[in-house]
C-alpha positions in Angstrom: 0.9 4.0 -1.7 2.4 0.5 -2.9 4.2 -0.5 0.1 1.3 -1.6 2.2 1.9 -4.8 -0.1 5.4 -4.9 -1.5 6.8 -4.3 2.4 5.9 -8.0 3.2 8.0 -9.2 0.0 11.1 -7.8 1.6 13.7 -8.8 4.1 16.6 -7.3 5.7 19.3 -10.0 5.4 19.2 -13.6 4.8 18.4 -15.1 8.2 15.2 -12.5 7.9 13.8 -14.0 5.0 15.2 -17.5 5.7 13.3 -18.5 8.6 9.9 -16.6 7.2 10.6 -19.1 4.7 11.3 -21.7 6.4 7.9 -21.6 8.8 5.8 -20.5 5.6 6.9 -23.9 3.8 6.4 -26.4 6.9 2.8 -24.6 7.9 1.5 -23.4 4.5 1.2 -26.3 2.2 -1.9 -28.1 4.4 -3.6 -24.8 4.4 -3.3 -24.2 1.0 -3.9 -28.5 0.3 -7.5 -27.7 2.1 -8.4 -24.2 1.2 -6.9 -23.6 -2.1 -4.6 -21.4 -3.8 -6.3 -18.6 -4.3 -7.9 -18.7 -1.1 -4.8 -19.3 0.7 -3.5 -16.0 -1.1 -6.1 -14.0 0.1 -5.6 -15.3 3.7 -2.1 -14.7 3.3 -2.4 -10.8 2.1 -5.2 -10.4 4.7 -2.7 -11.0 7.4 0.2 -9.3 6.0 -2.2 -6.3 5.7 -3.1 -6.8 9.4 0.7 -6.6 10.5 1.4 -3.3 8.4 -2.2 -1.5 9.8 -1.8 -2.2 13.4 2.0 -0.8 12.9 0.8 1.9 11.4 -0.8 2.9 14.0 1.4 2.3 17.1 5.0 2.3 15.8 6.4 5.4 13.6 9.2 3.1 11.9 9.5 1.8 8.9 9.2 -2.0 8.8 9.7 -4.7 6.2 9.5 -8.8 6.0 6.6 -11.3 5.8 6.2 -12.0 9.2 3.0 -10.9 10.0 1.4 -13.0 7.2 3.4 -16.6 8.7 2.5 -15.1 11.8 -1.2 -16.0 10.6 -0.6 -18.7 8.5 0.6 -20.3 11.7 -2.4 -19.2 13.4 -4.5 -21.0 10.9 -3.0 -24.1 11.1 -3.5 -24.1 14.6 -6.9 -23.9 14.5 -7.1 -26.0 11.6 -5.4 -29.0 13.8 -4.8 -27.6 17.3 -3.3 -31.1 18.2 -0.9 -31.4 15.6 2.7 -32.2 16.9 5.7 -29.8 16.0 8.8 -30.3 17.0 11.0 -27.8 18.2 14.2 -28.0 16.8 13.6 -31.5 15.5 13.3 -33.0 18.9 10.7 -32.2 21.5 7.1 -32.0 20.2 4.9 -29.6 21.1 1.2 -29.2 20.1 0.5 -27.0 17.2 -1.8 -24.9 19.5 0.3 -24.3 22.7 3.3 -23.3 20.4 1.2 -20.6 18.5 -0.4 -20.2 22.0 3.3 -19.2 23.7 3.8 -17.1 20.1 1.0 -15.3 20.5 1.7 -14.4 24.5 5.2 -13.6 23.5 4.3 -11.2 20.6 1.8 -9.6 22.4 4.2 -9.0 25.6 6.8 -7.8 23.4 4.8 -5.2 21.4 3.2 -3.4 24.7 6.3 -3.6 26.5 8.4 -1.5 24.1 10.7 -4.6 23.7 12.7 -3.5 20.6 15.8 -5.4 19.2 15.3 -4.5 15.6 11.7 -6.9 15.2 8.5 -5.7 14.4 6.1 -7.2 17.3 3.5 -5.4 16.2 3.4 -6.1 12.8 3.6 -9.8 14.3 0.7 -9.1 16.4 -1.1 -7.5 13.4 -0.7 -10.6 11.8 -2.6 -13.0 14.0 -5.1 -10.5 14.9 -6.4 -10.2 11.2 -5.9 -13.9 10.9 -7.9 -14.5 13.8 -10.8 -12.2 12.6 -10.8 -13.7 9.1 -10.9 -17.2 10.3 -13.5 -16.6 13.0 -15.8 -14.3 10.6 -15.4 -17.2 7.8 -16.3 -20.1 10.2 -19.3 -18.7 11.3 -20.1 -18.2 7.4 -19.2 -21.6 7.1 -21.3 -23.3 9.7 -24.3 -21.6 8.3 -23.5 -22.8 5.0 -23.4 -26.1 6.4 -26.4 -26.0 8.1 -28.4 -24.8 5.3 -27.2 -27.4 2.9 -28.3 -29.9 5.5 -31.9 -28.7 5.4 -31.9 -28.2 2.1 -30.9 -31.8 1.0 -33.2 -33.1 3.6 -36.1 -31.2 2.5 -35.2 -32.8 -0.9 -34.8 -36.4 0.2 -37.7 -36.1 2.7 -40.6 -38.7 1.6 -43.7 -36.5 1.8 -46.8 -38.4 1.7 -50.0 -37.9 -0.5 -53.3 -37.3 -0.7 -55.4 -40.4 -3.4 -57.6 -37.7 -3.9 -56.6 -34.3 -4.4 -58.4 -31.1 -5.9 -56.9 -30.6 -9.6 -56.1 -27.1 -8.4 -54.2 -28.0 -5.7 -52.4 -30.7 -7.2 -51.4 -28.2 -10.1 -50.1 -25.5 -7.2 -48.3 -28.0 -5.8 -46.0 -29.4 -9.0 -45.5 -25.9 -9.4 -43.9 -25.2 -6.1 -41.9 -28.4 -6.2 -40.6 -27.3 -9.5 -39.5 -23.9 -8.1 -38.0 -25.5 -5.0 -36.1 -28.3 -6.8 -34.5 -25.5 -8.9 -33.7 -22.9 -6.5 -31.9 -26.5 -4.4 -29.9 -26.7 -7.5 -28.6 -23.2 -7.3 -27.7 -23.6 -3.9 -26.1 -26.8 -4.3 -24.1 -24.7 -7.5 -23.1 -22.1 -5.1 -21.9 -24.7 -2.3 -20.0 -26.6 -4.6 -18.5 -23.3 -5.6 -17.7 -22.2 -2.0 -16.1 -25.5 -1.3 -13.9 -24.9 -4.5 -13.4 -21.3 -4.1 -14.4 -20.1 -1.0 -16.9 -17.1 0.2 -15.1 -14.5 -1.3 -15.6 -15.9 -5.1 -19.5 -15.1 -4.9 -21.2 -12.7 -7.1 -23.9 -10.6 -5.2 -27.0 -12.1 -7.2 -24.9 -15.9 -5.3 -25.0 -14.7 -2.1 -28.8 -12.8 -2.1 -29.6 -16.8 -3.4 -28.4 -18.0 0.0 -29.9 -15.8 2.0 -33.4 -16.1 0.5 -33.4 -20.2 0.6 -31.6 -19.5 4.6 -35.2 -17.4 5.4 -37.2 -19.3 3.5 -35.8 -22.3 5.8 -36.2 -20.7 8.8 -39.4 -19.2 7.9 -41.1 -22.6 7.7 
């Protein structure tokens, strides 16, 4: 039962592990610096699990190697820096988005054309698919968080004119509302800082509920 995890740390020969680790060496550090180690490791494992899941559905032979996870890392790099030049053989510059797109096309074609040669094409394709789904889901969540963050800060620093004459009860109610709003926004800021440092997956159920409530309140207002 543990093989869906351990398979991605085993390799067939020296060149198998050398090529995978070479790709990881070049594409991994920029992502780890951007996301943090915890989020990078989570993403790496998700892509590895995606590779074994797709292979389990379509093939009957055993697979080993980090290729699924590494292909997912390449995809994430291309989505983060699509125009970054990648020098093929150290000579020919190719934009990351075109290079990785070429790999996706070749992998898809080989997987469904029955090409073998000892290469786990469905594992590679599963790594691409799992990485893409993970990144797109996280991207949408990040967009929502950024929108809510801007709205919260705009509300906090907005200049609200006050009436010179105001009933005591209304003034007291407003002060109470302002205090509650400030506490909620302070809590949201702490959660957003946590997301920036550790990613969406680090949030507790209460923190997710807080973001949802503040977001709904903003949309209503």
